[in-house]
C-alpha positions as protocol buffer text, in pm:
chain_id: "A"
residue {
  index: 1
  type: GLU
  ca { x: -248 y: -1947 z: -1636 }
}
residue {
  index: 2
  type: ASN
  ca { x: -262 y: -1639 z: -1531 }
}
residue {
  index: 3
  type: ILE
  ca { x: -536 y: -1654 z: -1311 }
}
residue {
  index: 4
  type: ALA
  ca { x: -302 y: -1962 z: -1162 }
}
residue {
  index: 5
  type: LEU
  ca { x: -13 y: -1781 z: -1114 }
}
residue {
  index: 6
  type: LYS
  ca { x: -231 y: -1505 z: -950 }
}
residue {
  index: 7
  type: ILE
  ca { x: -403 y: -1750 z: -684 }
}
residue {
  index: 8
  type: LYS
  ca { x: -61 y: -1889 z: -624 }
}
residue {
  index: 9
  type: LYS
  ca { x: 19 y: -1567 z: -414 }
}
residue {
  index: 10
  type: VAL
  ca { x: -297 y: -1554 z: -234 }
}
residue {
  index: 11
  type: LYS
  ca { x: -301 y: -1663 z: 137 }
}
residue {
  index: 12
  type: ILE
  ca { x: -638 y: -1675 z: 323 }
}
residue {
  index: 13
  type: SER
  ca { x: -671 y: -1726 z: 722 }
}
residue {
  index: 14
  type: PHE
  ca { x: -967 y: -1873 z: 877 }
}
residue {
  index: 15
  type: LYS
  ca { x: -977 y: -1755 z: 1253 }
}
residue {
  index: 16
  type: VAL
  ca { x: -1120 y: -2046 z: 1429 }
}
residue {
  index: 17
  type: LYS
  ca { x: -1267 y: -2124 z: 1775 }
}
residue {
  index: 18
  type: THR
  ca { x: -1038 y: -2386 z: 1968 }
}
residue {
  index: 19
  type: GLY
  ca { x: -1081 y: -2595 z: 2298 }
}
residue {
  index: 20
  type: ALA
  ca { x: -871 y: -2763 z: 2500 }
}
residue {
  index: 21
  type: PHE
  ca { x: -508 y: -2885 z: 2360 }
}
residue {
  index: 22
  type: ASP
  ca { x: -583 y: -2666 z: 2044 }
}
residue {
  index: 23
  type: LYS
  ca { x: -907 y: -2838 z: 1930 }
}
residue {
  index: 24
  type: VAL
  ca { x: -1076 y: -2719 z: 1668 }
}
residue {
  index: 25
  type: PHE
  ca { x: -1441 y: -2653 z: 1679 }
}
residue {
  index: 26
  type: GLY
  ca { x: -1582 y: -2768 z: 1342 }
}
residue {
  index: 27
  type: SER
  ca { x: -1357 y: -2775 z: 1004 }
}
residue {
  index: 28
  type: ILE
  ca { x: -1273 y: -2567 z: 710 }
}
residue {
  index: 29
  type: SER
  ca { x: -1446 y: -2680 z: 365 }
}
residue {
  index: 30
  type: THR
  ca { x: -1424 y: -2627 z: -9 }
}
residue {
  index: 31
  type: LYS
  ca { x: -1711 y: -2398 z: 20 }
}
residue {
  index: 32
  type: GLN
  ca { x: -1544 y: -2186 z: 299 }
}
residue {
  index: 33
  type: ILE
  ca { x: -1232 y: -2108 z: 85 }
}
residue {
  index: 34
  type: ALA
  ca { x: -1415 y: -2080 z: -277 }
}
residue {
  index: 35
  type: SER
  ca { x: -1646 y: -1802 z: -59 }
}
residue {
  index: 36
  type: GLU
  ca { x: -1285 y: -1630 z: 40 }
}
residue {
  index: 37
  type: LEU
  ca { x: -1153 y: -1662 z: -322 }
}
residue {
  index: 38
  type: ASN
  ca { x: -1433 y: -1531 z: -455 }
}
residue {
  index: 39
  type: LYS
  ca { x: -1404 y: -1231 z: -175 }
}
residue {
  index: 40
  type: GLN
  ca { x: -1075 y: -1164 z: -321 }
}
residue {
  index: 41
  type: GLY
  ca { x: -1221 y: -1147 z: -677 }
}
residue {
  index: 42
  type: PHE
  ca { x: -1176 y: -1521 z: -848 }
}
residue {
  index: 43
  type: ASN
  ca { x: -1450 y: -1662 z: -973 }
}
residue {
  index: 44
  type: ILE
  ca { x: -1357 y: -2012 z: -813 }
}
residue {
  index: 45
  type: ASP
  ca { x: -1650 y: -2328 z: -777 }
}
residue {
  index: 46
  type: LYS
  ca { x: -1599 y: -2587 z: -452 }
}
residue {
  index: 47
  type: LYS
  ca { x: -1613 y: -2819 z: -666 }
}
residue {
  index: 48
  type: GLN
  ca { x: -1307 y: -2720 z: -828 }
}
residue {
  index: 49
  type: ILE
  ca { x: -1079 y: -2740 z: -483 }
}
residue {
  index: 50
  type: VAL
  ca { x: -924 y: -3115 z: -424 }
}
residue {
  index: 51
  type: LEU
  ca { x: -971 y: -3124 z: -55 }
}
residue {
  index: 52
  type: ASP
  ca { x: -966 y: -3479 z: 67 }
}
residue {
  index: 53
  type: THR
  ca { x: -1060 y: -3421 z: 384 }
}
residue {
  index: 54
  type: PRO
  ca { x: -1179 y: -3082 z: 550 }
}
residue {
  index: 55
  type: ILE
  ca { x: -914 y: -2900 z: 741 }
}
residue {
  index: 56
  type: SER
  ca { x: -967 y: -2958 z: 1108 }
}
residue {
  index: 57
  type: SER
  ca { x: -630 y: -2810 z: 1252 }
}
residue {
  index: 58
  type: LEU
  ca { x: -416 y: -2518 z: 1304 }
}
residue {
  index: 59
  type: GLY
  ca { x: -127 y: -2443 z: 1058 }
}
residue {
  index: 60
  type: PHE
  ca { x: -83 y: -2367 z: 711 }
}
residue {
  index: 61
  type: PHE
  ca { x: -238 y: -2577 z: 424 }
}
residue {
  index: 62
  type: ASP
  ca { x: -146 y: -2573 z: 62 }
}
residue {
  index: 63
  type: VAL
  ca { x: -503 y: -2670 z: -89 }
}
residue {
  index: 64
  type: GLU
  ca { x: -489 y: -2749 z: -518 }
}
residue {
  index: 65
  type: ILE
  ca { x: -724 y: -2578 z: -705 }
}
residue {
  index: 66
  type: VAL
  ca { x: -825 y: -2712 z: -1059 }
}
residue {
  index: 67
  type: LEU
  ca { x: -905 y: -2430 z: -1273 }
}
residue {
  index: 68
  type: HIS
  ca { x: -874 y: -2629 z: -1607 }
}
residue {
  index: 69
  type: LYS
  ca { x: -782 y: -3054 z: -1712 }
}
residue {
  index: 70
  type: LYS
  ca { x: -421 y: -2880 z: -1743 }
}
residue {
  index: 71
  type: VAL
  ca { x: -416 y: -2638 z: -1501 }
}
residue {
  index: 72
  type: LYS
  ca { x: -363 y: -2660 z: -1176 }
}
residue {
  index: 73
  type: THR
  ca { x: -253 y: -2423 z: -902 }
}
residue {
  index: 74
  type: THR
  ca { x: -224 y: -2437 z: -506 }
}
residue {
  index: 75
  type: VAL
  ca { x: -370 y: -2143 z: -242 }
}
residue {
  index: 76
  type: LYS
  ca { x: -204 y: -2127 z: 120 }
}
residue {
  index: 77
  type: VAL
  ca { x: -461 y: -2140 z: 371 }
}
residue {
  index: 78
  type: GLU
  ca { x: -354 y: -2067 z: 761 }
}
residue {
  index: 79
  type: VAL
  ca { x: -593 y: -2171 z: 1025 }
}
residue {
  index: 80
  type: VAL
  ca { x: -564 y: -1984 z: 1349 }
}
residue {
  index: 81
  type: LYS
  ca { x: -742 y: -1979 z: 1677 }
}
């Protein structure tokens, strides 16, 4: 639960290349989110990240992370060009 509170305060930012009308090339996957969280000292596996579809547009997103059956949290993900 302490880890959940720490993760909730974290904001991850991804810089992506965009085309016409700010269309994002590619998308942000659970693997990339897990990698960024691991760089910040959290031991998170991509399987713990709940993402129905990969993030493929600019903006802010709340991504759910399941640490345990009863412990869930969210991390803020920002996608900028």
